[in-house]
N, C-alpha and C positions, 0 to 999 in steps of 0.2 A: 849537820848539813851546812854547806858554805852559803854565803850570801849570794854568790854567782849562781849556784844551783837553784836556790829559792826564786831568784829573779827569772831564770829560764822557765821554771815550772809555772809561775804566775803569768808570765808573758804568753806561754803556750795555751793556758786556760783562757786567757783574755781573747786570743785569736779565735779559739773555738767558739766562745760565746758570741763574738762579733759575726762570725760566719753563720751561726745558727739564727741570730737576730735578722741578718740580711736575708736569709732564706725565707723566714716567716713573713717578713715585710713584702718581699716580692710576690709571694703567694697571695697575701691579702690584697695587694694592688691588682693582681690579675683577676681575682674573684670580684673585686669592686668594679673593674672595667667591664667584665662580662655581665654583671648584674645591670650596670647602667646601660649597656648596649641593648640588653634584652628589654629594658623598661622604656627605652627611647621610642617614641611614636613618630613614625614618618608622616608628617603633615603635608608633604608636598603634593600627595595625591588628593587630599581632601580640601586643601586651602587653594582657592582659585587665585590666579594672578590678577593684577589690577586690570590688565587688558581683557582678560576673560570676564571679569565683572562688567566692564563697559560693553562688551559685545554680546553678552548673554542677557543683559537686562532688557525686559520688555514691559510694555503697558499691558498688564494681564487683565482680561475681562471674564475669566472663568476660573473658579477656585475649587480645590479638592476639599470637600466638606469633611472628609475623614481625618484630615490633618489639622492639629491645633497648634497654637503658639502660646507659650506661658508668659505671665507678667514679667518674670525675670528676663526672658529673652527680649521682650519689648524694652525693658529698662536698658539692657546692654546696647540695643539698637539706638536708643535716644541719647545715650551717653556720647555716641559718636557724633551726633549733631552738634554737640557743644564745642567741637573742634572747628566748626565752620567759622570763617572770617565774618566780621560785621563792622559797620561804620563805628570807628573809635571804640571798638569792643563793646558796643551797646547791648549786644545779644538780645534783640527785641522779640525774637521768635518764641512762641509758647505752643504747647501741644496739649490736647485734651483727648484722652484715649478711651474709646468704647471697647470693653472686653467682656462685660457681663451681657447676658442674653437680653436684659431689659434695655440697656443703652444701645446695643447693636441694632435691635429692632427699631428703636427710636431714630437712629441715624439713617438706617436704610430707607425710612419713609421721607427723608429730607434730601435725597440725592437725585431726584428726578428720574430720568430714563436709565440711569445706571443701577437702579435698585436690583433688577434681575441679574445684572452682570456681577454684582458683588455680594449677592445674598449668602454665599457660602464662605466668604472671607471671615476668619475668626477674630480679626481686629480691624477697627476703623479709627483713624486718627484725624482729628480736626486741627488744622494748622492756622495760627493767628500771629499777628505782630502788634506790639505796643506802639501806638502812634506818637509822633513828636519826639522820637529818640534818634533813630538813624536819619542823617541828613539835617540835623538841627544843632544849633549852638546857642546856648542861653535862651532857649525858647523860640528862636527864629530860624526859618529855613535857610540853609547855607547857600543853596542855589535853586534854580527853577524846577528841579526835579521834586523837591519837597518830600512828601510822604512816599513818593516812589522809591526812595532809598530803603524804606522799611520793607516794602514788597520785594525789593531786590535782595535784601538780606534774608528775608523769609525763603526766597527761592534757593539761595545758597544752602541754607540749612536743610531744606527739603531735598536738595540734591545729595547732600551727605546721607540723609535718611535712606533714600532709595538705593544708593550704591552700597551702603552698609547692609541693607536688607538683602540685596542680591548676594553679597559676599557670605552671608549667613545661610544662604539657600532659600530665601524667601522671595516673594514677588509682590509687586505693588501696582497701583493705578492712582494717578493724581487726578482728582475730579474737580472741575470748576463749576459744574452744575450742582448747586446746593442752595438750600433755604437758610440764609444767614440768620434771619430772625429766629427761625425754629431752632437752629443749633445753639444760638446764644441762650435761648431759654432752657434747652436740655442740659447744658453744661454750666449755666450761670456765668457766662463769659462777660466780663466788664465792657461797658460802652467805650472804654479807652483803647480797646483792641479791635483791629480790623480782621475779620474772618476771611481767610484766603481759600484754602482748599480742604477737601476731605480726601484722605489717602487710605486706600484699602491695603491690607497686609495679609498675606497668606501664601499658599503653595499653588502653583499653576496646575490646572486640571489636564492640560494638554500642552503641546509645544507650539506657541504662537509664531507666526511668520514675521520676518523682519521687514518693515516698510522701507521703501526706497528712500535714500537720502539724496539731497541736492548735490550736484557736483561741487567740489571744494572751491573752484574758481567763481562760483556764483555767490559765495558768501565771504570770500577773502580777497583783499587787494593788497598787493605789496608795492612799496614805493622806494 
């Protein structure tokens, strides 16, 4: 057999192999694409937009006792608060979470008239801030607001908390009526921290109405 003949035979076999390999590769890619498509979960229907989170959030005063929230879900929620801004990144806010029956009962007795409103909430969170951090430089208040900046940063962190809670399908109530001394004892909260609010966390038992808001021009001035 001549060299030319051998070359033609080998070249023909190579073309056949290449076509076969290309055919197999195309089929594998098609199968992979189909598998990925079938495994893809459409989260657009389950994940609310930011505007939906803002407009659906309510201060909820009645909770569904049949629905619980796990510690892992609370951890996910509180991780979001760590993204909140604070004075010079001092991150003064701290949280104490009541999730056991014993601690829940103890905190329920320390929120005054809100006790009946939050008795079915599966989680109660005490919010505090460490003093002399936000608004301070080298131990001295930077301006006349002083410790008010710690409360300000605490409010920012709590804002992240309640919005993330709503995005996860939960509901909240921020309570200012609370026995600070009692809470300090229940959670062994250091004297260096100011106790701000108790926040209930759960699922709404009904659909609360939206309170009226002031007209925008009452709170905004453009110059």
